[in-house]
C-alpha positions in Angstrom: -44.4 -21.9 48.0 -45.8 -25.4 48.0 -43.9 -27.9 50.2 -44.4 -31.6 49.4 -43.4 -34.1 52.0 -41.9 -37.6 51.6 -43.3 -41.1 52.0 -44.7 -41.7 55.5 -44.2 -38.0 56.6 -46.7 -35.1 56.7 -47.2 -31.5 55.9 -46.5 -30.7 59.5 -42.9 -31.9 59.0 -42.4 -29.9 55.8 -43.9 -26.6 57.2 -41.1 -26.6 59.7 -38.8 -25.4 56.9 -40.8 -22.2 56.5 -39.4 -20.3 59.5 -35.9 -20.9 58.2 -36.8 -19.4 54.8 -39.2 -16.7 55.8 -36.6 -14.0 56.4 -35.3 -14.3 52.9 -38.8 -14.7 51.4 -40.9 -12.3 53.6 -43.8 -12.0 51.2 -44.1 -15.7 50.5 -47.1 -17.9 51.6 -45.9 -21.3 52.6 -48.4 -24.3 52.1 -47.6 -27.8 53.2 -50.5 -30.2 52.6 -50.7 -33.7 53.8 -50.7 -36.2 50.9 -54.2 -37.6 50.3 -53.5 -41.2 51.4 -52.6 -42.5 54.8 -49.3 -44.4 54.7 -50.0 -48.1 55.3 -46.5 -48.8 56.4 -46.2 -45.9 58.9 -49.1 -45.2 61.3 -49.2 -41.5 61.6 -47.8 -40.5 58.1 -49.1 -40.0 54.6 -48.1 -41.0 51.1 -48.7 -39.6 47.7 -49.0 -43.1 46.4 -48.2 -46.6 47.8 -44.7 -47.6 47.1 -45.1 -51.1 45.6 -41.6 -51.0 44.0 -38.8 -48.9 42.8 -38.8 -49.9 39.2 -38.9 -46.8 36.9 -42.3 -47.9 35.5 -43.8 -48.2 39.0 -42.5 -44.8 40.2 -43.7 -43.2 37.0 -47.2 -44.7 37.4 -47.4 -43.8 41.0 -46.3 -40.2 40.5 -48.8 -39.8 37.6 -51.6 -41.2 39.7 -51.0 -38.6 42.5 -50.5 -35.6 40.3 -54.1 -34.6 39.7 -54.7 -33.9 43.4 -51.7 -31.6 43.5 -52.7 -29.8 40.3 -56.2 -29.3 41.6 -54.7 -27.8 44.8 -52.4 -25.5 42.8 -55.3 -24.3 40.6 -57.4 -23.6 43.6 -54.8 -21.7 45.5 -53.6 -19.6 42.5 -57.2 -18.6 41.9 -57.8 -17.9 45.6 -54.8 -15.5 45.9 -55.0 -14.1 42.3 -51.5 -15.5 41.4 -50.1 -17.2 38.4 -47.6 -20.1 38.0 -44.7 -17.6 37.8 -45.5 -16.8 41.5 -45.2 -20.4 42.6 -42.2 -22.5 43.7 -42.5 -26.2 44.3 -40.2 -27.8 47.0 -40.2 -31.5 47.6 -38.5 -34.1 49.8 -38.0 -37.7 48.6 -41.4 -38.8 47.3 -42.4 -35.2 47.4 -39.5 -34.3 45.0 -40.9 -36.9 42.6 -44.2 -35.1 42.8 -42.7 -31.6 42.5 -41.0 -32.6 39.3 -44.0 -34.6 38.0 -46.3 -31.6 38.4 -43.9 -28.7 37.9 -42.7 -29.9 34.5 -46.2 -30.6 33.2 -48.0 -27.4 34.1 -49.1 -25.5 31.0 -47.1 -22.5 32.1 -43.7 -22.6 34.0 -43.6 -22.2 37.8 -40.9 -20.0 39.2 -38.7 -22.8 40.5 -38.6 -26.4 41.6 -36.3 -27.6 44.5 -35.9 -31.3 45.1 -34.3 -32.8 48.2 -33.2 -36.4 48.4 -35.5 -37.5 45.5 -35.4 -38.2 41.8 -37.2 -37.6 38.5 -39.9 -40.2 37.8 -41.5 -40.6 34.4 -38.7 -39.1 32.3 -39.7 -41.3 29.4 -43.1 -39.7 28.8 -41.5 -36.3 29.0 -39.0 -37.1 26.2 -41.3 -35.9 23.4 -43.0 -33.0 25.1 -42.1 -30.9 28.1 -44.9 -28.3 28.5 -42.8 -26.0 30.7 -39.1 -25.8 31.7 -38.7 -24.0 35.1 -35.3 -23.9 36.7 -34.6 -26.9 38.9 -32.3 -27.4 41.9 -31.6 -30.9 43.1 -30.0 -31.4 46.6 -28.8 -34.8 47.8 -26.7 -36.3 50.5 -23.8 -38.7 49.6 -24.7 -41.0 52.5 -28.4 -41.4 51.6 -29.4 -45.1 52.2 -33.0 -44.6 50.9 -32.6 -42.8 47.6 -28.9 -43.2 46.6 -26.9 -40.2 45.4 -26.8 -41.9 41.9 -30.5 -40.7 41.6 -29.3 -37.1 41.6 -26.8 -37.7 38.7 -29.4 -39.7 36.7 -32.1 -37.0 37.2 -29.7 -34.2 36.4 -28.7 -35.8 33.0 -32.4 -36.6 32.2 -33.4 -33.1 32.9 -30.6 -31.6 30.9 -31.5 -33.8 27.9 -35.1 -32.4 28.2 -33.6 -28.9 28.0 -34.4 -28.0 31.6 -32.0 -25.7 33.4 -30.8 -27.7 36.4 -28.4 -27.0 39.3 -27.2 -29.5 41.9 -25.9 -29.3 45.4 -24.2 -32.4 47.0 -24.2 -32.6 50.8 -21.2 -34.7 51.8 -21.8 -37.2 54.6 -25.6 -36.4 54.8 -28.1 -39.2 54.9 -31.8 -39.1 53.8 -32.3 -35.6 55.2 -31.5 -31.9 54.6 -28.6 -30.2 56.3 -28.4 -26.4 57.0 -26.3 -25.7 53.9 -28.7 -27.6 51.7 -31.6 -25.6 53.2 -29.8 -22.3 52.6 -29.0 -23.3 49.0 -32.7 -24.1 48.3 -33.8 -20.9 49.9 -31.4 -18.8 47.8 -32.3 -20.6 44.6 -36.0 -19.8 45.2 -35.3 -16.2 46.3 -33.2 -15.7 43.1 -36.0 -17.2 40.9 -38.6 -14.9 42.5 -36.4 -11.8 42.2 -35.7 -12.5 38.5 -39.4 -12.8 37.9 -40.2 -9.4 39.6 -37.2 -7.7 38.2 
C-alpha cells in the first residue's frame, strides 16, 4: 500500500495510519514516501508540486508534473517485491489524493484500489477520451472541510462515474480537513475487500 501525504505534510504523518490498518491487512507492506519537493510555505513539510492556484488547469498541470516520480517509485517497488499492479493500493490525503487518482487511473494495468481522503480528481479533462485502467475508488470527505470543500467530493464522484470508474463515497459529518476513525475504518475495509476479491 502506497500512502501519499498532503501539501506541507510528510510520509511520517501518513505512515501513522499503518498501525490502525495492519490488523485487517496483516500481509501488507505500507510505504509512505516524502514528496520530492520541500514545501516553500511550510518549513518541515513536503509538496508534490507547488500550489500556485486552485484553477482546474493549474491543479491538472501540477499533478501531471509530479506523477513520473510516483510512477518510477511504483515500478521500482513492484519489481523489488515481485508484485504486480493488482497487489497495490494507493491511499492519498488532500494533495496526495490528487496524486493517487492521477497515477492510479493512468497505470497501464489497474491497481487493486484507490482511496482518497479530503481531496479531488485533477485532470479529468484529459482522461475523458482514454482511461487506461479503472480500479475501484473510494472518496472520503468531511462536511466541515475549509481547505478542500465537500463539493470537491461530489464533483469528483460525478467525473469518475462519467469515466466509467466504479466509485464509492463516505461523508464524515462535522469533520474538517482530516480523517476521523470511521473514515479510517471505511478506507481499511475498502482496501481489504479489494485485496480479498483479487485473491479469491
